[in-house]
N, C-alpha and C positions, 0 to 999 in steps of 0.2 A: 510436241510442239520443235519446232523449225528456226534455227535463228535466219531471220531475212534482214533488207534493207531494199530501200524503194530505187527506180532506174534515173540515173543522176540528168540532169539538161546538159545540155549539152555547154564548155564555158573555153569556149579557145582565146586566142590571146598571149602575148609576150607582155609582160609591162612596160608600162614608158613611160617614166617619169614627166609629167604634166602639173601644171600649179597656171590656173589662167584667175582674174581677179570677175566676182560675181558681183548676186545680188545679197543686200543685211538685211540678216534676223533678226528677231527678236529674241531671246534668251534669257534660261535662268539659269544660275552653273557660279562652281566653285574657285573663289580666286586664290588661295593656300589652304591650307589643311583641314585649317580653326575655324575660316573667315564665314561657314555658312552656305550657302545660298543665294543669291543677289543676283538684279537682272545686269544681265551681258548685251552683246549683240557682238553678234557672228558673219564671218564673209562669208556668203555658200556658193561654189566659185558656182563660174558660167556652164550651163549643160551643155557634158558633149554628143556627139554622136548617138553611144551607147547608155548613156543616160538618162533620170527621169528626174524632175523633180517635182518635188510631192508638199504641198499648204498640210504640214500639218492637224490635223483636230485632237489628238489627242495621244500620249505616252503610259505606258507602264512606272509605278517606281521597286524595281528589283532591289530586295538588298544589297546586292553587288554594285548597287548605284551608288548608294552609303558608303560603303569600304572603300569606294574608291575617291570618292569627291571631300572624307574624309584623310585620304592620306594610309589608310592603314594596311594599304598594300603594296606602299612603298615607295618611291621611286616615281614617282606623279607629275607629269608634268600643268602646268596650271596657265593661265584660265583654264576648265576643265567643267564643258557642258555635258551633266549624262543619260542617258536613257536611250533603251533599247530595246523599247516594245513600243512600236511607232506605226499608230493607221494613218492617216492621212488621205485627199486624194490628188494626183497626177495632176502639175498645172504645168507641165512643159514636158513634153517628149524628145531628142533629139531625133534627127533625121533615121538613123539605124535603128530605131526601138518600131519595132511591130506587136509586138504581146500587150500592151498598154497603148492608153489612148488619153487625154487631157479629160477629164471628170471620171475617172477608173480609182474607184475605192485600193489602195494598198494596204500596203503593212513592211515595215522593214525588221525586225531580227536582231542579235548579237552578231551579223556578219555583212559586212559592204565589201569583202572583193578578199580571194586570195589567188594565191597562186596558179592556178589553175590547172596546172601541171603537172603535179605530181601523183603519183596514184590512189592517193585518199582526194583531190579536186575529183581524177578522173570519173572515180566508183561515186560523186555522188555525200562525199564526207567532207562540205569542207570544213569543220569543224574541226578534223585532224588534218587540216594542209600540212604537208613535212615541212614545210618551208612559214611558216606561220599565216594565221590566217587576222587577216585586216576587221579589226573589236569596230565596232558602230559608235569606239569617245574613246580617248585615251592612247589610240594606235596611233603610228607611223604610216598614211598612207601611200605606199609606195609611186603608187600611178600619177601623183600630184602630188610631185615636189616633197616629200615628207609633210607633209604637213599632216597636222594634230585633229584625227577626226575628232571631229565635237556632236552630243549624240541628238537625243528626241524633247528635251526638255525646252522645245524652238518651233521659232512658228513657221519654219521653211528648213528639209533636206532636198541632196543632188544624194541619185547614186547610181551604181549602173545597174543596169534594169536587170543582171543578172541576177539579184541581188534582192532583187523585189521581189514583190510577193501577192497575189491576186486576192483579198478579204471578201468573201462570201456575203453577197445582199440579203440573206436575209439572216445575216449575224447581227447584234450592240453592237455598231463601232469601236465605241468606247470600254466594255466587257472584252471583245475581241485581244485590243491593244496587249494584253499580262497573256496570252499564247503565245504570242513569240516566244520568247521568253520558258514560263514555266509552265507552258502548254505543252510545246514540242522539250524539253529537260522531262517531263515525264513519258508523252508519247512512247519518243524515239525507245527506250528499253523496252517498252511493253510488246510496240512494234516489234524489234528486234529478238525477242523471246518467244514470238509467234500467238500471245493471249487469245481464247479466245472464247467462246460459249463451257458453261463445264470447268474454267481451272480457275483456282482459289488465286487470289493477287489479297499479297497479304500487305499493307501502305503507314510505314513510319511517322508518325508524325502531321500534322495538319493545318500547317500552313503554307502556304501561297504554294509551294509546289507540291505542297501534302494532300490540297485538298481537290486541286486536279490531277491528281492521280486518284484518283476517287471516282472521280467523273469520268474519264476514258475510261477505266479499266470497267463498272458500269457499262457504260456505252459497249463494250466490244464483249459483251454479255460474260463476265468473271463477274465472281462470287467475293466480296470486297470484304475482306478483316482489320482492321482500323486497331493498331498497336499505338498505345499513349499510356505516359506514365501519371494524367490529369484524366481524374472524371468528369470536372468541369467538363472537359473536351466531350462526354460521349452522347449527350445529348445533337450536339455539332456535327458527331460524325453520322449519326443515323439520318438526319436531315440530309443531308447531301447523299444520303445512299447508299450506306454501309453497310451490308445483313451485319453486324456482328463485331462489337468494338471488347478492345481485350486491354485492360491495365497489366503492361509490363510489370510493375511492382508487383501484385499478384503472382506471387509463385504457386500457386494454384491455377490460377487462370492461365496462366503457363505454359506447366507443365498439360493442361486438360488443350491448349493447342498444338502438340506437339503433333509430330508429320501430319499437317494437316495444310500447308502451301503448298504450292510450286512456286510463284515470285512474289519478291517485297521486295519494294520500293520502302527501299531509305532516304529519307528527303531531311534528317537533322542533320543540321552545322554546328552540333554541340559532341563536345566527347563522349560516346555513348560503349558501351559492353555490346557484343556483336552477336557474344555464344551464345546467349538464351536467347535470340531471333534466327541462329544455326538449326537448332535445335525442333521449332517450327517447321522446318521445311521438306518434301517428303523429298523420295530416292532420284535424283538428278533436279536437284531444284535450281535457283540461283537468288542470289541478293544481288540489287543494283542500290551501290553506292551512289546516289548524288550530291548530299549534303555532304560542305567540305568544312571540319573545323582547322577554325586556330593553333590549335595542339593537338598533340600525340592520340589517337584511338588506344585505348588498352589493347593488347594484344591478343591477333587469331591464331582459338586454338586448329589446328590443322588436321584433328581428330577428327571434329565435327564434319570437316570436309571429305575427309579420304574413306566415313563407315559411311555415306551416301554418295558418293559421287558430286557432291554439290561445287557452284560455282559461285565463287564474289567477284562480280568488277559495277569499275564502275563508267558512269557512260556523261557527255558532255553534248550539251543542246541537241541540236540538229542537222541537219543538211537545207539545201533549199528547196531540193526537189523532199525531200520529208517534210519537213515545217507545213508545204501544201499540198502534201498529201495529208497532213492535221488536221490545217482547217477547213478541206474536205467534211473528212472525217466530223468535225466538229457540226457542219451546216449540217449534217445528213441529220445528229444523231441533238440537235440542239444545243451545242454541250461550247457555253461561256463561262469565264473565270465572274467568282464572288465578284466587287470591285464597290470602292470609295470612291464621287466622285472630287478631290481636292484640284484650289485654283491657284496660281500659282505663290500666293501669296503666305498659301498656310503648307506650302515641302516642307521648311524646318521642323513647323511640327510634327507633321509625318513622316520624317527621318526618326525625327526620341522618336514616336508611338510604334513606329516599328521595327523598333530597337529594341523594346519593351513589350512586343509582343501584344502590340495596343492595334489589330483590322483584322479585319473582316468579310476577303483575305488576300486584296491588294489594292493597293492605291493605284487609281489613274490620273492626273495631271489632265486639266482640260485646256489646251494653251490658246483657248478666246479669251482668256480672264490674264494672257501677258502682254507688257507694256511694248509702247509702240517702237523697234530698232533706231537705236540714235546713230547721228550724224555720219559717227567713225569705229569699228569693228575692235572688238576689248579683244578679239582669239578670229 
């Protein structure tokens, strides 16, 4: 197995601050850390030559949306419209856009811009932009007068075509939405480690990310072993396609898994001890940390890494080319997220259920349930 990455698309162009008045879009968002999600109206810029305007159909709910809306990551500007798992159809295309036409079904993930000049951007790794990528919501949009970006819990959005991907017609558009974050976040490390048929992939945690890791690794031909602390997750893991489930609190089960895994995808966002997991890896194995705990993790014993030449790595979403590669792969193998559709009036309940872990495995907003926009914008 050899690390690799996809070829990038061309991303030319300097940063030019521009701000134009555009259309008004219905939305749901937070006006303060404790406001919950409420109806809002946001102003979308008039499409520039390189932009596409997207009529949003569906938007996935990511746990990071909860943290941002509730001010749990600090320094948040309000009002804020979350949402970075956007699927819709092109309603207008700028004069310089040739890759997309009106009516095309497209997607927008976590990135709507980057510097386009640094080594990471030129390598198709916009998520690691050395000058800071522009997030789909809550970021300063440097090419548009430093306006704060507003996300996909909305009826429309305008995005530079370089950061838009094509959604294959064969996939359910609602179930595609979570692929634009949870899907590519798990696909990227699997591709980077060149997982293939015959490899053994361990998946730690069985939430929104974990269930995608199971599906994608199986589609790549790997044997999948799910590690979980909960016996109640065993049937669900097997139903998703896992070949084996290991209860990580069972010392005998963990001992039996010693030196059996090639790659571990760790999706748990709570502090947990990694050292028992390292012992399950074969020589030259790797553990990719995707979950980001809010508190310190127990220390890693370097002895485990040294004795088997193990790699302990992190991974962040994926670049635009890799996101398109992931969608095309999912179309080829029929992979989508397991979702529960919610209306705008159910968003606050859905947030509470996400925090409680009461979702199997991803909520998706049906934007047809949004109210009509007001006559003046809130953001």
